[in-house]
N, C-alpha and C positions, 0 to 999 in steps of 0.2 A: 447511560450508554445507548448507542443506537442499535437497533435490531434490524439487520438486512431483510429484505423481502425476496421471495422467490429463490432464484439461483445466484443471488449476489453474495459476495464475500467482503467483509470489512477488514482492511489491512492497516497496520501501523507501519508507516514508511519512514525512511531516512531521506532527508533532503540536504544537499550540500550546496553551500554558497561560494565555495572555492574549488578550483581544480586541484589535482594532486600536486601540480607544480606551484600552487599558491596564488594563481590569478583569481581575483574576485569576479564573480559572475553577477550580472544584473538580475533582479527578481524574476524577470520573465524567462531567464535562461538557467534557473537553478537545476542542478542535476539530481536525479532520483536514483537511489540504489534499487536495483531490480530484484532485491531479496527482501522479504518482509515477513512480519509475524501476523498470523491470522488472529483477529480480535473476536469476531463473531461471524456466524454463517446463517444464511436464510434457510427456510424449511425444505427447499428443494435441492440443497447441496448435499452430496453424498461422498465425495472423495477427499475432502479436507475437513478439519475441525479446529476449534479454538486452540491456540497455542502452537499450531503447526507453523513451520517455516516454509514459505513458498517462493517460487521464482516466476517472474512475469516480464513482459515487455512494457516499458514505461508509457508508450502510446495507448495502451489498453485500459488505463485506469481513469476514473473520475476522481480527482483530488479534492480533499476537503481540509482546510487548515483551521485549527482552533488556536486562538491567540491567548485566551485567558483561562485559568490562572497562569499557565505557562504555554509556550509555543509547542504545539503538537501537530503532527502531520498524519493524516489518515487518507485512505482511498477506498473506493468501491470498485470491484471488478466482477465480471461474470465468471462463474466457475469454469466454463469452457475455455476462457482465455488464459487460465493459469497454465504454466509450462511444466512445472514439477514441484515436488515437495521433498524436504529432508526426511529420511527414514530414521 
């Protein structure tokens, strides 16, 4: 597992390859759910912790896709760019 540095947060994100109406999106246009689970936090993060559910804007993340053994989608984001968390 990755351990974020400084004020970075590692998120497990959902990526959609179809719109709600069923249109297939090309890889470059995949939609990202702007709600994610926190996997790990850096040592300078104080407002969220692992397993929190947070909200963010999709443009604010640095996305990382892991293809093996199964396709998983993760993203790094600065703590200051998170919008809110579930209580």
